[in-house]
C-alpha positions in Angstrom: 20.2 -53.2 -80.2 18.5 -50.6 -82.3 15.2 -50.9 -80.3 17.1 -50.6 -77.0 18.9 -47.5 -78.3 15.6 -45.9 -79.3 14.1 -46.8 -75.9 17.1 -45.2 -74.3 16.4 -42.0 -76.1 13.0 -42.0 -74.4 14.6 -41.8 -71.0 14.2 -38.1 -71.3 12.2 -36.4 -74.0 14.4 -34.9 -76.7 14.0 -31.3 -78.0 11.2 -30.9 -80.3 9.8 -28.3 -82.7 7.3 -25.8 -81.6 5.9 -22.6 -83.2 4.6 -21.4 -79.8 5.5 -17.9 -78.6 4.5 -18.9 -75.1 5.4 -16.5 -72.3 5.3 -17.0 -68.6 4.7 -14.0 -66.3 5.4 -14.2 -62.6 3.0 -11.6 -61.1 4.8 -8.9 -59.2 1.7 -8.2 -57.1 1.1 -11.7 -55.9 4.8 -12.4 -55.3 5.1 -9.3 -53.1 3.2 -11.1 -50.4 5.0 -14.4 -51.1 8.4 -12.9 -50.2 7.3 -11.6 -46.8 9.6 -8.7 -47.2 12.7 -10.7 -48.0 13.5 -8.9 -51.2 12.8 -5.6 -52.9 10.0 -5.0 -55.4 12.6 -3.8 -57.9 14.3 -7.1 -57.8 11.1 -9.0 -58.0 10.2 -7.0 -61.1 13.5 -8.0 -62.7 13.1 -11.7 -61.9 9.4 -11.9 -62.5 9.3 -10.2 -65.9 8.0 -12.1 -68.9 10.4 -14.9 -69.9 10.0 -15.1 -73.6 11.5 -18.4 -74.9 12.8 -17.7 -78.4 14.5 -21.1 -78.9 12.2 -22.7 -81.4 13.5 -26.3 -80.8 13.8 -26.2 -77.0 11.1 -25.3 -74.6 12.1 -25.5 -71.0 9.3 -26.4 -68.6 8.0 -23.3 -66.9 8.1 -23.5 -63.1 7.5 -20.5 -60.9 10.7 -19.8 -58.9 8.5 -18.0 -56.3 5.9 -20.8 -55.8 4.7 -20.3 -52.2 5.4 -23.9 -51.3 9.0 -23.6 -52.6 9.6 -20.3 -50.8 8.8 -21.9 -47.5 11.8 -24.2 -47.8 14.2 -21.8 -49.6 15.9 -20.5 -46.5 15.0 -16.9 -47.1 14.8 -16.2 -43.4 18.5 -17.0 -43.0 20.9 -14.3 -41.8 24.2 -13.3 -43.5 27.0 -15.7 -42.5 28.9 -14.3 -39.5 32.0 -15.9 -38.0 32.9 -13.4 -35.3 32.3 -15.9 -32.5 35.3 -18.1 -33.1 37.0 -18.5 -29.8 40.5 -17.6 -31.0 41.1 -14.0 -32.1 43.4 -13.0 -35.0 45.8 -10.6 -33.4 48.2 -10.3 -36.4 47.8 -8.8 -39.8 49.9 -8.4 -42.9 51.2 -4.9 -43.8 53.2 -4.9 -47.0 56.2 -7.2 -46.3 55.8 -7.5 -42.6 53.6 -9.4 -40.1 52.3 -7.0 -37.5 50.9 -7.7 -34.0 47.8 -5.5 -33.4 48.0 -4.1 -29.9 44.3 -3.1 -30.0 43.4 -6.8 -30.2 46.2 -8.3 -28.1 45.2 -6.0 -25.3 46.8 -5.2 -21.9 48.6 -8.6 -21.9 50.5 -7.7 -25.1 53.9 -7.7 -23.3 53.5 -11.5 -22.7 52.6 -12.2 -26.3 55.1 -13.5 -28.8 54.4 -14.8 -32.3 56.1 -17.0 -34.9 55.3 -18.0 -38.5 56.1 -20.8 -40.9 55.8 -21.1 -44.7 53.4 -23.6 -46.3 54.4 -25.0 -49.7 53.4 -27.8 -52.1 56.0 -30.6 -52.3 57.0 -31.4 -55.9 54.5 -33.6 -57.7 52.5 -34.1 -54.5 49.0 -32.5 -54.9 47.6 -33.9 -51.7 50.5 -33.2 -49.4 51.8 -30.1 -47.6 55.3 -29.0 -46.6 56.0 -26.7 -43.6 59.1 -24.7 -43.0 60.7 -24.4 -39.6 59.1 -21.9 -37.3 60.6 -18.4 -37.6 62.2 -16.6 -34.7 59.8 -15.1 -32.2 58.5 -11.5 -32.5 56.4 -9.3 -30.2 55.6 -6.3 -32.5 56.4 -7.2 -36.1 58.7 -9.2 -38.3 59.7 -8.6 -41.9 59.1 -11.2 -44.6 60.4 -11.6 -48.1 58.4 -10.9 -51.3 58.4 -14.6 -52.2 56.3 -15.8 -49.2 52.9 -17.1 -50.4 51.1 -19.1 -47.7 51.8 -18.5 -44.0 50.7 -20.1 -40.8 51.1 -17.5 -38.0 50.6 -18.4 -34.3 50.9 -16.3 -31.1 51.6 -17.6 -27.6 51.0 -16.2 -24.1 54.3 -16.7 -22.1 52.4 -16.1 -18.9 50.2 -19.1 -19.6 52.9 -21.7 -20.4 53.0 -20.7 -24.1 49.3 -21.2 -24.6 48.2 -20.5 -28.2 46.1 -17.4 -28.2 46.0 -16.6 -31.9 46.2 -18.6 -35.1 45.9 -17.2 -38.6 46.5 -18.4 -42.1 47.4 -15.9 -44.9 47.3 -16.1 -48.7 49.8 -13.6 -50.1 50.3 -12.8 -53.7 54.1 -12.7 -54.5 54.9 -11.4 -57.9 57.1 -14.5 -58.7 59.7 -12.3 -60.4 61.5 -15.3 -61.8 58.5 -15.8 -64.2 58.1 -12.1 -65.1 60.2 -12.1 -68.3 58.5 -15.4 -69.4 55.0 -13.9 -69.1 56.0 -10.7 -70.8 57.6 -12.5 -73.7 54.5 -14.7 -74.2 52.2 -11.7 -74.0 54.2 -9.7 -76.6 54.3 -12.8 -78.9 50.5 -12.9 -78.8 50.3 -9.2 -79.6 52.9 -9.3 -82.4 51.8 -12.5 -84.2 48.0 -12.4 -83.8 47.1 -8.7 -83.1 44.1 -9.3 -80.8 41.9 -6.1 -80.7 41.3 -6.2 -77.0 42.8 -7.8 -73.8 40.3 -8.2 -71.0 41.0 -9.8 -67.6 39.0 -12.9 -66.8 37.4 -13.1 -63.4 35.2 -16.1 -62.5 33.3 -16.9 -59.3 31.5 -20.2 -59.0 29.0 -21.6 -56.5 28.8 -25.4 -56.3 25.5 -27.1 -57.0 23.3 -24.0 -57.0 20.3 -23.9 -59.4 19.4 -20.7 -61.2 16.1 -20.4 -59.5 17.5 -20.7 -56.0 20.1 -18.1 -56.9 17.1 -15.8 -57.9 15.4 -16.6 -54.6 18.3 -16.6 -52.2 20.6 -14.0 -53.8 18.1 -11.3 -54.7 20.5 -8.5 -53.8 23.2 -9.9 -56.0 20.8 -10.4 -58.9 19.5 -6.9 -58.6 23.0 -5.4 -58.5 24.1 -7.4 -61.5 21.1 -6.8 -63.7 20.2 -3.2 -62.7 23.6 -1.7 -61.8 26.0 -3.6 -64.0 23.6 -4.5 -66.9 24.8 -8.1 -66.8 23.6 -11.0 -69.0 21.6 -13.8 -67.4 21.5 -16.9 -69.5 18.2 -18.3 -68.6 18.3 -21.6 -70.6 21.7 -22.7 -69.3 22.0 -26.5 -68.9 24.4 -28.7 -67.0 26.4 -31.4 -68.9 26.4 -33.8 -65.9 25.0 -34.1 -62.4 28.2 -33.3 -60.6 31.1 -30.9 -60.8 33.6 -33.0 -62.8 31.8 -33.3 -66.2 30.7 -29.6 -66.0 34.2 -28.5 -65.3 35.4 -30.6 -68.3 32.9 -28.6 -70.3 34.1 -25.3 -68.9 37.9 -25.8 -68.9 38.6 -28.6 -71.4 37.5 -29.5 -74.9 36.0 -32.8 -73.9 32.9 -34.5 -72.7 33.0 -37.1 -69.9 32.3 -39.9 -72.3 35.2 -38.8 -74.6 37.6 -38.5 -71.7 36.6 -42.0 -70.4 37.9 -43.5 -73.6 41.5 -42.7 -72.9 41.7 -41.7 -69.2 40.8 -43.3 -65.8 41.0 -42.0 -62.3 44.4 -43.5 -61.7 46.0 -41.2 -64.3 47.1 -37.7 -63.2 44.8 -35.0 -64.6 47.6 -32.9 -66.2 46.6 -34.7 -69.4 43.4 -32.7 -69.7 45.2 -29.5 -71.0 42.9 -27.2 -69.2 42.2 -23.8 -70.6 44.5 -22.2 -68.0 47.5 -23.4 -70.1 46.2 -21.5 -73.1 46.0 -18.3 -71.1 49.5 -18.9 -69.6 51.0 -19.4 -73.1 49.6 -16.0 -74.0 51.2 -14.2 -71.1 48.3 -14.3 -68.6 49.0 -15.0 -65.0 46.4 -17.5 -63.7 44.9 -18.3 -60.3 42.5 -21.0 -59.2 41.2 -21.3 -55.6 38.6 -23.5 -54.0 37.5 -24.0 -50.5 37.3 -27.8 -50.3 40.6 -29.4 -51.4 39.3 -33.0 -50.8 36.1 -32.7 -52.8 36.9 -30.1 -55.4 36.3 -30.2 -59.1 39.2 -32.4 -60.0 39.9 -34.1 -56.6 36.9 -36.2 -55.6 38.2 -39.8 -56.1 40.8 -38.6 -58.6 44.6 -39.1 -59.0 45.0 -35.3 -58.9 47.7 -33.3 -60.7 51.5 -33.7 -60.8 51.9 -29.9 -61.3 49.7 -27.1 -60.0 46.7 -26.3 -62.3 47.5 -22.6 -62.3 50.4 -20.2 -61.6 48.7 -19.3 -58.3 47.0 -22.1 -56.6 46.0 -22.1 -52.9 45.5 -25.8 -52.4 48.5 -26.1 -49.9 47.0 -23.5 -47.7 43.5 -25.2 -47.8 45.0 -28.5 -46.8 47.0 -26.9 -44.0 43.9 -25.2 -42.6 42.1 -28.5 -42.6 44.8 -30.0 -40.4 44.2 -27.4 -37.7 41.5 -28.6 -35.3 38.6 -26.2 -35.0 39.9 -23.6 -37.5 37.4 -24.5 -40.1 34.0 -24.5 -38.3 30.3 -24.0 -38.8 30.3 -27.0 -41.3 33.5 -25.5 -42.9 31.7 -22.2 -43.7 34.0 -20.2 -41.4 37.8 -19.8 -41.5 38.6 -18.6 -38.0 36.7 -15.3 -37.8 36.3 -15.0 -41.6 33.5 -16.4 -43.7 34.9 -18.9 -46.3 33.3 -16.9 -49.1 34.9 -13.6 -48.1 38.2 -15.3 -47.4 38.5 -16.5 -51.0 37.0 -13.5 -52.6 39.5 -11.3 -50.7 42.3 -13.4 -52.0 41.0 -13.0 -55.5 40.8 -9.2 -55.1 44.4 -9.0 -53.8 45.5 -11.0 -56.8 43.8 -8.5 -59.1 45.2 -5.6 -57.1 48.8 -7.0 -57.4 48.5 -7.4 -61.2 46.3 -4.4 -62.0 48.3 -3.7 -65.2 48.9 -7.2 -66.3 46.6 -9.7 -68.0 45.2 -12.3 -65.6 42.7 -15.2 -65.7 41.4 -16.1 -62.2 38.7 -18.2 -60.7 37.4 -19.0 -57.2 35.1 -22.0 -56.7 33.1 -21.8 -53.4 32.1 -25.4 -52.8 31.0 -25.9 -49.2 28.5 -23.1 -48.9 25.8 -24.4 -51.3 26.9 -27.9 -52.3 25.1 -29.7 -49.4 22.4 -27.0 -48.8 21.4 -24.7 -51.6 19.4 -22.6 -49.1 22.7 -21.3 -47.9 22.9 -19.0 -50.9 21.1 -16.5 -48.8 23.9 -16.3 -46.2 26.5 -15.1 -48.7 24.3 -12.8 -50.8 25.8 -9.7 -49.1 29.3 -11.1 -49.6 28.9 -11.4 -53.4 27.5 -7.9 -53.7 30.3 -6.5 -51.6 32.8 -8.3 -53.9 31.3 -6.7 -57.1 31.3 -3.3 -55.5 34.9 -3.7 -54.5 35.8 -4.6 -58.1 34.1 -1.5 -59.3 35.6 0.8 -56.8 39.1 -0.5 -57.6 38.6 -0.1 -61.3 38.7 -3.8 -62.1 35.4 -3.9 -63.9 36.7 -1.4 -66.4 39.0 -4.0 -68.0 37.5 -7.4 -67.1 34.8 -9.8 -67.9 33.3 -11.3 -64.8 31.7 -14.8 -64.9 29.3 -15.6 -62.1 28.2 -19.2 -62.4 27.3 -22.6 -60.9 28.4 -25.9 -62.2 25.2 -27.9 -61.8 21.9 -27.9 -60.0 21.0 -29.4 -56.6 21.4 -33.1 -56.1 19.5 -33.4 -52.8 17.5 -31.5 -50.2 13.9 -30.6 -49.7 13.5 -28.5 -52.8 15.1 -31.2 -55.0 12.4 -33.7 -53.9 9.7 -31.5 -55.5 8.8 -31.2 -59.2 10.2 -27.7 -59.2 13.4 -29.1 -57.8 13.5 -31.8 -60.4 13.5 -29.2 -63.2 15.7 -26.7 -61.4 18.4 -29.4 -60.8 19.3 -29.3 -64.5 19.4 -25.6 -64.8 22.6 -24.0 -63.2 23.1 -20.2 -63.7 25.5 -18.2 -65.8 25.7 -14.4 -65.6 28.3 -12.4 -67.5 29.4 -8.8 -66.8 31.3 -6.7 -69.4 32.7 -3.2 -69.2 30.2 -0.7 -70.7 32.8 0.6 -73.2 33.3 -2.9 -74.6 29.6 -3.3 -75.3 29.3 0.2 -76.8 32.4 -0.5 -79.0 31.1 -3.8 -80.2 27.2 -3.5 -80.5 27.0 -6.8 -82.5 28.4 -8.6 -79.5 26.0 -6.9 -77.1 23.1 -7.8 -79.4 24.2 -11.5 -79.6 24.7 -11.8 -75.9 21.2 -10.4 -75.3 19.7 -12.8 -77.8 21.6 -15.7 -76.4 20.3 -15.2 -72.9 17.1 -16.9 -74.1 18.8 -19.6 -76.2 20.0 -23.1 -75.1 23.5 -22.9 -73.7 26.0 -24.9 -71.6 29.5 -24.4 -70.2 31.0 -25.6 -73.5 29.7 -22.3 -74.8 31.3 -20.5 -71.8 34.7 -22.1 -72.8 34.4 -21.0 -76.4 33.6 -17.5 -75.3 36.8 -17.5 -73.1 38.8 -18.6 -76.1 37.3 -15.8 -78.2 38.3 -13.3 -75.4 41.9 -14.7 -75.4 42.3 -14.0 -79.1 39.7 -11.4 -79.6 39.2 -10.6 -83.3 42.8 -11.8 -83.8 44.5 -12.7 -87.0 43.8 -16.3 -88.1 44.7 -19.0 -87.6 45.0 -18.7 -83.8 47.0 -21.3 -81.9 44.2 -22.9 -80.0 42.4 -26.3 -80.0 38.8 -25.3 -79.8 37.4 -28.8 -79.9 34.1 -29.8 -81.4 31.8 -28.7 -78.6 30.2 -25.3 -77.9 29.6 -22.0 -79.7 30.9 -18.7 -78.5 28.3 -16.5 -76.9 29.7 -13.6 -78.9 27.9 -15.2 -81.9 24.2 -15.7 -82.2 23.2 -19.2 -80.9 20.8 -20.8 -83.5 17.1 -20.5 -82.5 16.6 -24.2 -83.4 19.5 -25.6 -81.3 18.9 -29.0 -79.7 20.5 -30.6 -76.7 22.4 -32.9 -79.0 23.9 -30.0 -80.9 24.7 -28.3 -77.6 26.5 -31.4 -76.3 24.0 -31.8 -73.5 23.4 -35.4 -72.6 19.8 -36.8 -72.9 19.7 -37.3 -69.1 20.4 -33.7 -68.5 18.2 -32.2 -71.3 15.2 -30.0 -70.2 13.9 -29.4 -73.7 10.4 -30.6 -73.9 10.6 -31.8 -70.3 7.1 -32.1 -68.9 5.4 -34.5 -66.5 2.0 -35.1 -68.1 0.5 -37.1 -65.2 1.4 -39.0 -62.1 0.8 -42.8 -61.8 -0.8 -44.4 -58.8 2.3 -45.5 -56.8 0.5 -48.8 -55.9 -0.3 -49.6 -59.6 1.3 -52.5 -61.4 2.9 -50.1 -63.9 4.5 -48.1 -61.1 5.8 -51.2 -59.3 7.3 -52.6 -62.6 9.1 -49.3 -63.2 10.3 -49.1 -59.6 11.6 -52.7 -59.6 13.6 -51.9 -62.8 15.2 -48.9 -61.1 16.0 -50.9 -58.0 17.6 -53.6 -60.2 19.8 -51.0 -61.9 20.8 -49.6 -58.4 21.7 -53.2 -57.3 23.9 -53.7 -60.3 26.0 -50.7 -59.2 26.4 -52.1 -55.7 29.2 -54.5 -54.5 27.5 -57.5 -52.9 30.7 -58.4 -51.1 30.7 -55.1 -49.2 27.2 -53.7 -49.4 23.9 -55.0 -48.1 21.2 -55.9 -50.6 18.6 -53.3 -51.0 14.9 -54.0 -50.7 12.1 -51.8 -52.0 10.7 -49.8 -49.1 8.3 -47.5 -50.9 7.5 -46.2 -54.4 7.4 -42.4 -53.7 6.5 -41.0 -57.0 6.2 -42.0 -60.7 5.7 -39.1 -63.2 4.9 -39.9 -66.8 6.6 -37.6 -69.3 4.7 -36.1 -72.2 6.4 -37.5 -75.3 7.2 -35.6 -78.5 4.8 -36.6 -81.3 7.6 -37.9 -83.5 8.6 -40.5 -81.0 5.0 -41.6 -80.3 4.6 -42.2 -84.1 7.8 -44.3 -84.3 7.3 -46.4 -81.2 3.7 -46.1 -80.1 2.7 -45.7 -76.5 5.9 -46.2 -74.7 5.8 -44.9 -71.1 8.8 -42.8 -70.1 8.7 -41.9 -66.4 10.7 -40.3 -63.7 10.7 -42.8 -60.8 11.5 -42.0 -57.2 11.8 -44.8 -54.5 13.2 -45.5 -51.1 14.9 -48.6 -50.0 15.9 -50.6 -46.9 18.3 -50.8 -45.2 19.4 -47.2 -44.7 16.4 -45.3 -46.2 18.3 -44.2 -49.4 16.1 -42.3 -51.9 16.9 -42.9 -55.6 15.5 -41.3 -58.7 16.0 -42.2 -62.3 14.3 -42.3 -65.7 12.7 -45.6 -66.7 11.0 -46.4 -70.0 8.3 -49.1 -70.2 7.0 -50.9 -73.3 3.5 -51.9 -72.2 3.2 -54.5 -75.0 6.3 -56.5 -74.0 6.6 -55.3 -70.4 10.3 -54.6 -71.0 12.0 -51.7 -69.3 15.1 -49.6 -70.0 16.7 -47.5 -67.2 18.4 -44.2 -68.2 22.1 -43.7 -67.5 21.8 -41.1 -64.8 20.5 -42.4 -61.4 20.6 -39.9 -58.6 20.6 -40.3 -54.9 18.5 -37.5 -53.2 19.6 -37.8 -49.6 23.0 -37.6 -47.9 24.9 -40.8 -47.1 27.9 -39.9 -45.0 28.6 -42.5 -42.3 26.9 -45.4 -44.2 29.1 -45.9 -47.2 32.8 -45.7 -46.1 33.5 -49.3 -46.9 33.7 -48.3 -50.6 36.6 -46.2 -51.9 35.0 -43.9 -54.5 31.9 -41.7 -54.5 30.5 -43.5 -57.5 30.4 -46.7 -55.5 29.4 -45.1 -52.2 26.3 -43.6 -53.7 24.8 -47.0 -54.2 26.0 -48.8 -51.1 24.9 -49.4 -47.5 27.9 -51.1 -45.9 27.5 -54.5 -44.3 29.2 -53.3 -41.1 26.5 -50.7 -40.4 24.0 -51.3 -37.6 20.4 -51.5 -38.7 
């Protein structure tokens, strides 16, 4: 058992000591031609500056984000997402506590137009269902609504065309929920009186699903320039994922637990209220909370899960998202458009209205944009302008003066053209994290600014993001504070140790980039390569249900890269061969990648825990109920 455990540690090289002060410079001059005019020289200077790695235990592999071969497939030629061509106009709008018909849009036929609306709500304890009220009375110009309306479905009909639907709109309102007002005020005052925190900042978080840091640099150059030049934000360059999908990374961000810890007392049949997410800590301290995401079926806590008995946050737009998904054609362009609105702007506008409504109250809010980048990271380019516009709106409305803004991704890419390259292999484990603070806050607390700046080049994960949020909740408050911090993560307000390892940062071996370097590539027709590939295929087969899934056969060994091993492990175990193995199989053409360790003396192999599928599989796997099973299956009912 001990030998197998040691072999397993070789599945990805662990962090190792180095006294190197290596720097990598991305030449501004050479990259000016690489970009073909897609970004400004000023932004390139920011991104291509020397990246000094001052973590003495963890050296990330240096890959050029602007490698010409990567730029060719990065989608930099894509235009900003535009949804104006949806066939159905939106002829209504919200004005205070009324729904108005816009005569400029309804046109000369407005006398024949009448509209109705209905409320959309969440049934008690039913996270995957929607309840609709009866339709309102008809109106031709406007209708008043109450201040408790939250989600509305508004439709307009043309009486001259047998009541044909000519307009359909879904609205997210922000009612003040006055029945909770005294409760929030009391909780907030209790926090002030008992713990005397020195500051109260709003929390604003915007997440992009599955977007690596380097692709953010390439595809969102306007956003990056605005954040780093205009807002002096902090870009955490050595940020690591804690799993290869959203769920484990959101556990790191919003709970105190790792996936392995949760798995000891929870399974997918149990409602997720048991996680005690960080939102509840904020609500107990008088913060109004909001969470919104654009894909209710495949969100952070919903893919294959039992879901929640109660809403995660005080304001939670899941019922509206489910209702929009029921309306044929309303979500279009691969779900990137909501009627005539882009999905990104739709959710960012909702977030902004929430901040406007509670401009004087403490809030913690997050929007997670899943569909734009999850399946295609090159789509980052199409919402670059939208994110810049959002930050500028926050500044113009004064929200940046009293808020910390967290711009982040949960994990790196899991498939696509870039993912199949060596750059993509490295980038897939390096999501991004960028924090923006009010200038007065950094000036008032120079020690925090200094530590944040230092930590941008130290090993971090979303466990650290969570600890920072808890520090903000009870900022320099009287001890002991009423929080369960857990055993993972360090606040970014404190200096992260320069010798921090992945183990100390609670980053699993399979996700660790410390010391990650492919030393050489094996001949894919060699016996060593075939042995490693067969081991990976055997591990895939063990995860497939033979009753429902066809048996895979090795089609082709695509790539076998041997890792450079830390000296300490070579001394302990000799010439073990730790490799990243990529192969394709029949039937179906699935491409799998995993880490396999080979002992040449005994010809024994150990496969790492994390096996990834690098291509999409929709339409081939629906005979299995969960994504974990689907990833390794090709259903028997499929035609060859």
